[in-house]
C-alpha positions as CSV (number, residue, x, y, z in Angstrom):
1,X,74.5,141.6,108.9
2,X,74.9,143.6,112.2
3,X,78.3,145.8,112.7
4,X,79.5,145.4,116.0
5,X,82.2,143.1,114.9
6,X,84.9,142.4,118.6
7,X,88.3,144.3,117.4
8,X,90.0,143.2,120.5
9,X,91.8,139.5,120.2
10,X,91.6,139.8,124.0
11,X,88.3,140.4,124.4
12,X,87.3,137.5,121.8
13,X,89.5,135.1,123.7
14,X,88.2,136.0,127.0
15,X,84.4,136.0,126.0
16,X,83.9,133.9,123.7
17,X,83.9,129.6,123.7
18,X,85.4,127.6,120.9
19,X,83.6,127.6,118.0
20,X,83.6,125.4,114.9
21,X,83.1,128.0,111.5
22,X,83.7,131.2,114.2
23,X,80.3,132.4,114.9
24,X,77.3,132.2,116.7
25,X,74.4,134.1,117.4
26,X,73.0,135.9,120.6
27,X,69.9,137.5,121.1
28,X,70.3,141.4,122.8
29,X,66.8,143.2,123.1
30,X,65.5,141.5,120.8
31,X,68.0,142.1,117.7
32,X,69.6,138.9,116.2
33,X,74.0,139.8,116.5
34,X,76.0,137.5,114.6
35,X,79.7,137.8,116.1
36,X,82.5,137.0,113.5
37,X,85.6,135.9,115.4
38,X,87.8,133.6,114.0
39,X,88.4,135.4,111.0
40,X,90.4,137.9,113.8
41,X,92.4,135.1,115.6
42,X,93.8,133.1,112.6
43,X,95.0,136.2,111.6
44,X,97.3,136.2,115.2
45,X,98.9,133.3,113.1
46,X,99.9,134.0,110.1
47,X,103.3,133.5,110.6
48,X,102.8,129.5,109.0
49,X,103.4,129.3,105.3
50,X,101.1,126.9,103.4
51,X,101.4,123.8,100.8
52,X,98.8,123.1,97.6
53,X,96.6,120.5,98.1
54,X,94.8,118.8,95.4
55,X,92.0,116.2,96.0
56,X,94.3,113.2,96.1
57,X,96.7,115.1,98.4
58,X,99.6,113.8,96.3
59,X,102.7,116.2,96.9
60,X,102.9,116.6,100.8
61,X,105.5,118.9,101.8
62,X,108.4,118.1,104.0
63,X,108.3,119.3,107.3
64,X,111.3,120.4,109.8
65,X,112.3,117.6,112.4
66,X,110.9,117.8,115.5
67,X,107.8,119.7,114.0
68,X,105.6,116.8,113.9
69,X,101.7,118.3,115.0
70,X,99.7,116.9,117.5
71,X,97.4,113.9,116.2
72,X,93.7,115.6,115.4
73,X,90.7,113.3,117.6
74,X,88.6,111.2,115.1
75,X,85.4,112.4,117.8
76,X,86.1,115.1,119.8
77,X,83.4,118.1,120.3
78,X,80.5,117.0,121.9
79,X,78.0,120.0,121.5
80,X,78.1,122.0,118.4
81,X,78.0,126.1,118.6
82,X,77.1,126.8,115.2
83,X,73.1,125.5,115.2
84,X,71.6,125.2,111.5
85,X,68.5,125.8,111.1
86,X,67.2,121.5,111.6
87,X,64.9,122.0,108.1
88,X,67.7,122.5,105.5
89,X,69.3,119.3,104.2
90,X,72.6,120.1,102.7
91,X,72.8,118.9,98.7
92,X,75.1,119.8,96.9
93,X,77.6,123.2,96.5
94,X,76.4,126.4,93.8
95,X,77.1,125.0,90.4
96,X,79.3,127.9,89.9
97,X,81.0,129.2,92.7
98,X,82.5,125.3,92.6
99,X,83.5,126.0,89.0
100,X,85.2,129.2,89.9
101,X,86.8,127.0,92.9
102,X,88.5,124.3,90.6
103,X,89.7,126.5,88.5
104,X,93.3,125.8,87.6
105,X,96.0,128.6,88.0
106,X,96.0,131.1,85.6
107,X,91.7,130.7,84.8
108,X,90.8,132.2,87.9
109,X,91.7,135.7,87.5
110,X,89.7,135.5,83.9
111,X,86.7,133.8,85.4
112,X,86.1,136.2,88.0
113,X,86.2,138.8,85.0
114,X,83.6,136.7,82.8
115,X,81.4,136.5,86.3
116,X,78.3,138.8,86.7
117,X,79.5,141.7,89.3
118,X,78.1,141.3,92.1
119,X,77.2,143.6,95.0
120,X,80.2,143.5,97.4
121,X,79.4,142.4,100.9
122,X,76.8,139.5,99.3
123,X,76.5,136.1,99.3
124,X,77.6,136.0,95.4
125,X,80.7,138.2,95.8
126,X,82.5,136.5,98.7
127,X,82.3,133.5,96.3
128,X,83.2,135.1,93.3
129,X,86.4,136.6,95.6
130,X,87.0,133.3,97.0
131,X,88.1,131.7,93.5
132,X,90.2,134.8,92.7
133,X,92.0,134.7,96.0
134,X,92.1,130.6,95.7
135,X,93.8,131.8,92.2
136,X,96.7,133.5,94.1
137,X,96.9,130.3,96.6
138,X,97.8,127.8,93.8
139,X,100.2,130.6,91.8
140,X,101.3,132.2,95.3
141,X,104.1,131.3,97.5
142,X,104.9,131.6,101.6
143,X,103.1,134.4,103.3
144,X,101.1,135.4,100.1
145,X,99.7,132.2,99.9
146,X,98.9,131.8,103.7
147,X,97.1,135.1,103.3
148,X,95.2,134.6,100.8
149,X,93.8,131.1,102.3
150,X,93.4,133.1,105.4
151,X,91.3,135.5,103.5
152,X,89.2,132.4,102.0
153,X,88.9,131.3,105.4
154,X,87.3,134.6,106.2
155,X,85.5,134.7,103.3
156,X,83.2,131.2,103.4
157,X,82.9,131.8,107.6
158,X,80.9,135.3,106.2
159,X,78.8,133.2,103.6
160,X,78.4,130.6,105.9
161,X,76.7,133.1,108.7
162,X,75.1,135.0,105.8
163,X,73.5,131.0,104.2
164,X,73.1,128.3,107.2
165,X,69.2,129.1,107.9
166,X,68.6,130.2,104.6
167,X,67.3,126.9,103.1
168,X,66.9,128.8,99.5
169,X,71.1,129.5,99.7
170,X,71.8,125.7,101.1
171,X,74.2,125.2,97.7
172,X,76.1,129.0,98.4
173,X,76.5,127.2,102.0
174,X,78.3,123.8,100.4
175,X,80.5,126.0,98.5
176,X,81.6,127.7,101.2
177,X,81.8,125.1,103.7
178,X,83.8,123.6,101.0
179,X,86.6,126.1,100.8
180,X,86.3,126.7,104.3
181,X,87.9,122.8,104.7
182,X,90.3,123.7,101.4
183,X,91.5,126.1,103.0
184,X,92.1,124.8,106.4
185,X,93.4,121.6,105.0
186,X,96.2,123.6,103.0
187,X,97.0,125.6,106.0
188,X,97.5,122.5,108.0
189,X,99.5,120.5,105.9
190,X,102.1,123.7,106.4
191,X,102.2,123.3,109.9
192,X,99.3,125.4,111.4
193,X,98.3,123.6,114.3
194,X,94.7,125.9,114.5
195,X,93.8,125.0,111.4
196,X,93.9,121.2,112.3
197,X,92.0,121.5,115.6
198,X,89.4,123.6,113.5
199,X,89.2,121.7,111.0
200,X,88.4,118.1,113.0
201,X,86.0,120.7,114.9
202,X,84.3,121.4,111.5
203,X,83.8,117.8,110.7
204,X,82.1,117.0,113.9
205,X,79.5,119.8,113.5
206,X,78.6,118.9,110.3
207,X,78.4,115.6,111.2
208,X,75.7,116.0,113.6
209,X,73.8,118.5,111.8
210,X,73.4,116.4,109.2
211,X,75.5,113.0,108.3
212,X,74.5,112.6,104.8
213,X,74.7,116.4,103.4
214,X,77.3,117.0,101.4
215,X,79.2,118.8,103.4
216,X,79.6,117.0,106.4
217,X,81.7,114.3,104.1
218,X,83.7,117.4,102.6
219,X,84.6,118.6,105.9
220,X,85.4,114.5,107.2
221,X,87.3,114.0,103.6
222,X,89.8,116.9,104.5
223,X,90.3,115.4,107.6
224,X,90.9,112.1,106.7
225,X,93.4,113.8,103.6
226,X,95.3,115.0,106.0
227,X,96.0,112.4,108.0
228,X,96.8,110.2,105.2
229,X,99.2,113.3,104.1
230,X,100.7,112.8,107.7
231,X,100.8,108.6,107.4
232,X,102.9,108.9,104.2
233,X,105.5,111.1,105.2
234,X,106.1,110.2,108.8
235,X,104.7,106.8,109.4
236,X,107.8,105.2,109.2
237,X,109.7,107.5,111.7
238,X,106.3,108.3,114.2
239,X,104.1,105.1,113.9
240,X,100.8,107.0,115.6
241,X,100.6,108.6,112.2
242,X,99.9,105.4,110.6
243,X,97.6,104.4,113.7
244,X,95.8,107.8,113.3
245,X,95.5,107.4,109.5
246,X,93.9,103.9,110.2
247,X,91.0,104.9,112.7
248,X,90.2,108.0,110.9
249,X,90.2,105.9,107.9
250,X,87.8,103.2,109.3
251,X,85.8,106.6,111.4
252,X,84.9,107.8,108.0
253,X,83.8,104.6,106.6
254,X,81.3,103.9,110.0
255,X,80.3,107.9,109.2
256,X,79.5,107.8,105.7
257,X,78.5,104.4,104.2
258,X,77.4,106.3,101.4
259,X,80.7,107.0,100.6
260,X,81.7,103.2,99.6
261,X,84.8,104.1,96.6
262,X,86.6,106.9,98.9
263,X,86.2,104.9,102.0
264,X,87.5,101.4,100.1
265,X,90.6,103.5,98.6
266,X,91.9,105.3,101.6
267,X,91.2,102.1,103.8
268,X,93.3,100.2,101.4
269,X,96.0,103.0,101.4
270,X,95.8,102.8,105.4
271,X,96.2,99.2,105.5
272,X,99.1,99.6,103.4
273,X,101.1,101.7,105.0
274,X,100.2,100.2,108.8
275,X,101.4,96.7,107.0
276,X,104.5,98.8,105.7
277,X,105.6,99.9,109.7
278,X,104.4,96.7,111.3
279,X,101.4,97.5,112.7
280,X,99.7,93.9,111.6
281,X,96.3,94.6,113.6
282,X,95.6,97.8,112.4
283,X,96.6,96.8,108.6
284,X,94.3,93.8,108.8
285,X,91.7,95.9,110.5
286,X,91.4,98.0,107.8
287,X,91.6,95.2,105.2
288,X,89.3,93.2,106.4
289,X,86.5,96.0,106.6
290,X,87.4,96.0,102.8
291,X,87.1,92.0,102.8
292,X,83.9,92.6,104.5
293,X,81.8,95.8,103.0
294,X,83.1,95.7,99.6
295,X,83.3,91.9,98.6
296,X,82.6,92.6,95.2
297,X,84.6,95.7,94.1
298,X,88.5,95.6,93.2
299,X,89.3,96.7,96.3
300,X,88.9,93.1,97.7
301,X,91.1,91.8,95.7
302,X,94.0,94.1,96.4
303,X,93.5,93.0,100.2
304,X,93.1,89.3,99.3
305,X,96.8,88.8,99.3
306,X,98.2,91.0,101.6
307,X,95.0,89.7,104.2
308,X,96.0,86.0,103.5
309,X,99.9,87.1,105.1
310,X,99.0,89.1,107.9
311,X,96.0,86.4,108.8
312,X,99.3,83.7,109.2
313,X,100.5,84.0,112.9
314,X,99.1,81.5,114.6
315,X,98.4,79.4,111.5
316,X,100.1,76.3,110.2
317,X,102.6,77.4,107.0
318,X,101.0,75.3,104.0
319,X,100.9,76.9,100.9
320,X,104.7,77.1,100.5
321,X,106.8,75.7,98.4
322,X,109.0,76.3,94.9
323,X,112.0,75.4,92.8
324,X,115.4,76.4,94.5
325,X,118.4,78.2,92.7
326,X,120.5,74.7,92.5
327,X,117.6,73.0,90.5
328,X,115.8,71.3,93.4
329,X,112.3,71.7,95.1
330,X,111.6,72.8,98.4
331,X,107.8,72.9,100.2
332,X,106.9,73.8,104.0
333,X,107.0,70.0,105.5
334,X,110.8,69.7,104.4
335,X,112.1,72.5,107.0
336,X,109.3,70.9,109.9
337,X,110.8,69.3,113.2
338,X,112.7,72.9,114.0
339,X,112.3,76.5,113.9
340,X,112.8,78.3,110.0
341,X,113.5,82.1,109.4
342,X,112.3,82.8,105.8
343,X,113.6,85.4,104.1
344,X,112.4,87.4,101.5
345,X,115.3,89.0,100.0
346,X,117.1,91.0,97.1
347,X,120.8,91.0,96.0
348,X,120.8,94.6,95.7
349,X,118.9,95.1,99.4
350,X,122.3,96.4,101.8
351,X,119.7,96.0,104.4
352,X,119.5,92.4,103.6
353,X,123.3,91.7,103.3
354,X,123.4,93.5,107.2
355,X,121.2,91.1,108.5
356,X,122.3,87.8,107.0
357,X,125.4,88.1,108.9
358,X,123.4,88.0,111.9
359,X,120.9,85.8,111.4
360,X,123.9,83.1,110.5
361,X,125.7,84.2,114.0
362,X,122.3,83.2,115.8
363,X,121.5,80.1,113.6
364,X,125.2,79.0,114.1
365,X,124.5,79.5,117.8
366,X,122.1,77.1,118.1
367,X,124.2,74.5,116.2
368,X,121.6,73.2,113.8
369,X,118.5,73.5,115.7
370,X,117.6,76.1,114.0
371,X,117.8,76.8,110.1
372,X,116.9,79.7,107.6
373,X,115.0,79.2,104.1
374,X,115.3,82.3,101.3
375,X,112.6,83.7,98.8
376,X,114.8,85.5,96.5
377,X,113.1,87.9,94.7
378,X,115.8,89.5,91.9
379,X,114.9,89.4,88.2
380,X,118.2,88.0,87.2
381,X,119.5,84.4,88.3
382,X,123.3,85.7,87.4
383,X,122.9,88.4,90.3
384,X,121.6,85.9,92.7
385,X,124.3,83.1,91.7
386,X,126.9,86.0,92.5
387,X,125.8,87.0,95.8
388,X,125.6,83.5,96.8
389,X,129.0,82.9,96.0
390,X,130.3,86.4,97.4
391,X,128.7,85.7,100.4
392,X,129.4,82.1,101.0
393,X,125.3,81.8,101.9
394,X,124.5,78.2,102.8
395,X,120.6,79.0,103.1
396,X,118.3,76.6,100.5
397,X,117.1,79.7,98.2
398,X,113.7,79.2,96.1
399,X,114.2,81.1,93.0
400,X,111.9,80.3,89.9
401,X,113.4,79.3,86.5
402,X,110.6,81.5,84.2
403,X,111.1,84.9,84.5
404,X,107.5,85.8,84.6
405,X,108.2,84.4,88.4
406,X,111.0,86.4,89.2
407,X,110.7,89.4,90.7
408,X,107.8,90.6,92.5
409,X,106.3,88.1,89.9
410,X,107.7,85.5,92.9
411,X,104.3,83.3,93.0
412,X,105.2,83.3,97.1
413,X,105.3,86.7,97.4
414,X,102.5,87.4,95.0
415,X,100.4,84.8,96.9
416,X,100.9,86.2,100.3
417,X,101.2,90.5,99.4
418,X,104.9,90.4,100.4
419,X,106.5,93.9,98.9
420,X,109.1,94.7,101.3
421,X,112.5,93.1,101.1
422,X,113.8,91.9,102.7
423,X,110.9,90.6,105.2
424,X,111.3,88.2,107.7
425,X,108.9,85.7,108.5
426,X,109.3,83.0,111.8
427,X,108.2,79.3,112.0
428,X,108.1,76.7,114.7
429,X,109.0,73.3,114.4
430,X,105.9,72.1,114.1
431,X,104.6,74.4,111.2
432,X,103.2,77.4,112.6
433,X,103.5,80.6,112.1
434,X,104.8,83.0,114.9
435,X,105.7,86.2,113.5
436,X,105.5,87.8,110.0
437,X,107.5,91.0,111.1
438,X,110.5,89.3,112.3
439,X,113.3,91.9,113.2
440,X,116.6,90.2,112.9
441,X,118.3,91.3,115.8
442,X,114.9,89.8,118.0
443,X,115.6,86.1,116.9
444,X,117.8,85.3,119.4
445,X,115.1,85.5,121.9
446,X,112.1,84.2,119.6
447,X,114.5,81.0,119.4
448,X,115.1,80.8,122.7
449,X,111.3,81.1,123.7
450,X,110.6,78.8,121.0
451,X,112.9,75.9,122.4
452,X,111.9,76.7,126.3
453,X,108.2,76.1,125.0
454,X,109.4,73.0,123.1
455,X,108.2,74.2,119.9
C-alpha cells in the first residue's frame, strides 16, 4: 500500500466523496494510490458507546429518550465508489479467520497466540488482529469497546483494499466484510448514526457487485438485524420502526431468494411486531409473503392463524362461537341485527378494566342499538366469576369449561391468532367485520358512522 495517507480530516471531507468501504483508487502518473480515509473519519466520532450484538440480536440496548436515530434507507446509493474486479465471485469467509471472529470471550487471546505468526501489515496479520480486537470488544465496556470496534473497522478496510481485486484472496475479503458489518452494527446499536448510514451503503454496494455473494448477504443481514432491534425496542412508541423493519424484511426477501430461512424468520417477526402496534396492512404484507413463498415450511404454519384474523375486515364473521360462562352457547348469528363489539379480555388486565367502563358508557348512550360480547382468556373460572361480580359486567362471555381451552388455548383466540389482551373487534349489524383494531375511545365515532350508513 502506498504510504500517502491523507492526515487532515478537513482535507478528507473536502476532497473525497462518500465511500462505502472508506477507500478509492485513483491514477497519478501511472501509479495507483490507495487513499484510505474512513479509518480517520470514524475516529472523529468515538464519543459513542457500544453494545454487543450476537447473530440473533437478542439483547437490544435501551437508548435515552428522544435519541432515536433516523430510519436507514432500504435502497439509497446508486453508484458504488469502490469498484471491485468483475471476475471475482464471492464465496465464503476464510475458515481460519472466521473461527477467530466468532471465538467466545476469554478464548480470543489464546486463539491469537496459537495462530501462526504473520508479518505485521499483511492480510493475515490484520485478520488475526481483528480476532483479538473482537475479544476485547466482547469483554470491554464503554470507550474501550468502542475503540476496539473502530479498530476492527480500520483493519477490515485495510484487508478489503488489499484483497478486493485478488481472486485468490476472496475468502479473506469476505472475512473482512463480515467483520466490518458486525462492527458497524454494534456501533450503530450504540447510537452511532454514521455507522448506520455506512452499513446501509456497504450493503447496497456489495449487492450491486454480486447479489448472490456471501458479502452482499452478510452486510444486508446486519442492516436487517439493526431495524429488527430498533423495532423490538421502539416500535410501540414510534411505529416508523415497525414500518422500517417490515420493509427491510421484504426487501431482504426479494434481494436474496437463496436465504429462505433467514427471510422467513424475519418476515414472521416483522409481521408480528406490526400486528402488535396496529400496522395491519404491513403485518399482512409480511405474512402473505411467507404464505406465498414458503407454503410448506413451519413458518407458513406460524402465520396461518394471524392471517385469518388480518383478513377479516370487510368479510362476514362466520367462524365464531363457543360456550359461555353461564353454561349457554353463543354464535355469530345470534348478535346479527345490531353493531357488536367483540372484546378479548382477562381479569388481570388493568387496561381492560378502564376500557370496559368507557365501552359500557358508549353502548348505553346508543340505547341498546349496539352490543358487546366478551371472549375471556383467563385460566381459572373463579377469577372470571369474581371479576364479573365485582364490576357488575352484564355482557355475555365465551369461556370454555375444558382447562385445555382456556387462556391462550381458547379456540377462538387460537383460530384467529389473537395474542394481545385486551383486543377489540367491531362487527356491523350484517355480521361484517369493520375493524380488528378498535380503540375504545373511537367506539362512539364508529357506531355513529354505522348508524348513518344504516349498518
